[in-house]
N, C-alpha and C positions, 0 to 999 in steps of 0.2 A: 931308626927308632930313637926318639929324643925323650929326655926326661924333663917334663914341664913342672919344675919345682915351684916356680913363682905362682902358678895357678893352682897348686895343690891346696885344697880347702882344709882349714883347721879342724873341720869335723872328722878328718881322718884319725884324730886322736881317739875317737870312740872306737874305731876299728882296731887301733893299736891296743887300747885297753881291753877290748873284747878278746883279742887274740891271746894277750897275756893271761887273762882270767881263764880262758878256755884251756890253756896249757895246764893250769893248775887243776881245773875241773877233771880233766881226763887222765891225770897223772897216775892214778891207781888202776886205770883200765887199759891204757895203751902205752907201751914202752916208747920212750923218747918224745911223748906228746909235748911235754914242757919245753924240751930243747928245740923242737921244731917250731912251736908257736913263738917262743922267745926269740928265735933267730929271725923270723919274719917281722915280728913286732919291733925288734931292735933296729932292723934295716929301715923300716918306715920311720921310726923315731929319729934316726940319724938324718933322714931326708928332711924332717921337720926342723931339726937343729940347723941344717945347712940353709934352709929357707930363712930361719931366724937371723942368721949371720949375714946372709946376702941381701935380704929384703926386710929389715927390721920395721920399716914403716907399715908393712902389711899386718904385723901383730898389733901395732898401735891402733890400726883401723879395726881389727877384730875386737879389741878391748872396748871400743866405742859402739859396737853393734850389740843390741839387746839379746840376740840369739847366741852369737859367737862368744860373747863375753862370759857366758856361763859354760858353754861347751868346751872352751879352752881348758877348763879345769880337769878334763880327762887326762891331760898331760901330767899334771901333778899327781893325780891318782895312779897313773901308770908307774911313776917314779917310786911311789910308796910300795907297790907290788914288787918292783925290781929290787928294792932294798931288802924285802923279805927273802927273795930268791938268792940274792948275793950273800945273805947271812950264812948259808950252808957252805960257802966257799971262803969267805973272808971274816966270818964271825961278827963280833960287835962293831968292827970298822964300818959295816954297812949301815949302822945307825946314823952316821953322818948324812948319808943320802936320804934317809928317812926324815931327819930333821929339816934338811933343805927342802924336801918335797912338801912337808907340812907348812913351812914358811911360804913357799910358793903358792900353795893352796889358799892360805890365809890372805895373801895378796889378791888372789882372784876373787875371793869372797868379799873383801873390802871394796875392791873395784866395782863389783856388781851391785853391792848395796848402795854405794855412793851415787853411782850413775843411773841406776834403774829402780832398784827396790825401794829406795828412799822416796822416789817420786810417786810410786804406786800408780803408774799409768798402765791400766789393764792391757792396753794394746801392745805393750812391750813384752808381755809374758806369754810364753808358749811352754810346751812340755820340756823344752830345753832348759828352762829356768830351774828345773829340779837339780840339774847336774852339780852346780856349784855348792848347793846346800846339802843335798844327799851325799855328795862326794866327801863331806866331812866324816861320814861313816867309814871311809877307807882307813882313817886313822884308827878307829876302833877295831877294824878287821885285822890290821897289820900290827897293832900294838903288842899282842901277846908274844910275838917273836922276840921282842926286846924287853919282855917282862914289865910292860908299861900298861897293864890292864886298868890301873886307876885313871890314867889319862884317857884311855880308850873309853871307859865308862862315862866320863864327863863329856867327851865328844859325841858319844852315842845320844845322850839326852839332849844336848844342844841341837844336833842335827835332826833328831826326831821331832822336836818342837817346831823347828823351822820348816821341815818337810810338811807337817800338818798345815801350817799356815800357808805355805806356797801351794799346796794341793788345793786348798779352797779357792785361792786367787786364780790359779791356772784353770781349774775346772770351770769357774765362773766365766773366765775369758772365752773358753771354747764354746760355752753355751750361748753367750751373748754376741761374740765377735767372730766371724768366720776367718779362716786363714787361707792363703792362696795355695795352689796346687804344689808349688815348690816347697812350701813349708809343711804341708800336711804329713809327710812321712815321719817328721820329728815326734809325732805322737807316740812312736815306739818307746820313747824315754819313760812313758808312764809305767812301763814294766819294771823300772829300776828303783825308784825311791824307797818303796816299802820292802823290796828285796834286800837292798843295802842295809836298811834298818834291821831286818831280820838277821842277816849275817853278822852285822856289827853287834847286835844284842847277844847272839849266841857265842860270839868270839870273846868279848871283853867283860860283859856284865855277868855277875854271879850273886846269888843263885838265879836260875832262869825260871820264869813262871810259865806253866803249861798253857794257861789261857792266853797269855801275851804271845807266846810262840805260835800257837794255832791261829790267833787273830792275824798276825803278820802273814802266815801261810795262806789263809783264806783270801786276804786282801790281795796278795800278790797273784794268786791264781785267777781271780776275777779280772784284774787289770791285764794279765798275760793273755787271756782269751780275747779280751777287747782289742788289744794291739795286734794280735795275729789276724783277727777278723778285718781290721783296718788295712793290714798288709795285703790281704787278698783283694780288698776293695780298691786299693790303689795300684793294682798290678798292671793297669793299662797306662800308668804314668811313665814318662821317660825316667831314666836313672838320674836322681838328684843326690848331691852330697848328704842331704838330710837323711838318706836311707841308712847312714851310719848308726842311727837310733835303733836299728834292728840288729845290732851286734852285741855290745856289752850288756844292755838291759835284758836281752834274751838269755845270755850266759849267766848273769848273776841271779836271774830267776830260777834257773836250773840248779845253781849252787844252793839256793834257798831250799829247794826240794830235798837235795842231798843231805844238807845239814839238819833239816827237820826230821828226816828219817833217822839219822844218827841220834838225835836228841830223844826221839820217841823210844828207840831201842834201848837207850841207856836208862830209860824210865820204865822199862818192861812193857812197852806198847809196840806191837808189831802190826802195822797196817800193810798187808802184803801187796795191795793194789798200787801203793805208792812206788814200788819198784818198777812196775810197768810204766807208770807215769814218768818216772825218772828216765827210763830208756827212750821214751818218745820225745821228751824234752831235749835229751842229748842229741838225738838225730836231727831235730829241728834246729838246734844251736849250730851244729856242724854245717848243715845245708845253708842257713842264712848267713853265717859269718863267711863261709867260703864264697858264696855268690857275691856278697857285697865287697869282699876283698878283691875278687877278680875285676869287678866293675871299677873300683878305685884304681887298680893297677893299670887297667886299660886306659883310663883317663890320664894318669900320671905319665905313663910311657907313650902317650899319644898313639895308641893302637887303634883308636877309632876317632871319629870326629868329636870335636869339643862338645861337651854337654850343652844342650839348649838352655 
């Protein structure tokens, strides 16, 4: 059994982020879920760092690819989540990692804007384009741990405006320009942008508006159903690295449901059926993340033939 680090796709960052977020999602339901998910995600993150050190040119190539230049931002998003978890062990010292992660994410945003967004070449845009802009919401989501809700609020509005703009461009692209089979699974990212906006809004912005919260919720559920239908439609495809789009976006969508339930309860509204919805979405998240993780591990450790 060999470890094929050089051929490990940067899209594995989505799996790492999905695992990290899933550990947090299930923390109140399953003992040690956070520790188990963090252990696996940290192992994969270390492999990414090894690749960065051994093959730095591959990352330069990724930054020049219109799809990967946005998806790579999942790494900085993961570091922001790590900083939140580390806070419970090392306190305010973890804020240094948070700041570094934010700076790294800003670099990814600038790189993407300069190389691709500025040109507005519609063919460069896919659902993956959401990652770098919607990923700014991770600042809003993690800011309360460090009592930085003001910064979080600013980042929420910046990201929200950018997400609306990119949503129009990306949707136009999908309507007008077809994508190849290998790229099609990346449509799963559609489940993430408004879910991130919802969680960012509920995390850092106060007071929260009921109409806005429910607007985010309805939008996320519409997109969630669409991307799951697409997953079923693409089930006959070989496994592509772009299937990583069905990890974190599915998990953050479930977190949106959980936080919406909590918001409604705090405002005296109890929609009992949402609890069943949450359970179903949790099961789907576990199944999809586990399946895609296994597929990536089989590829990394060369347990099957190289992906076509």
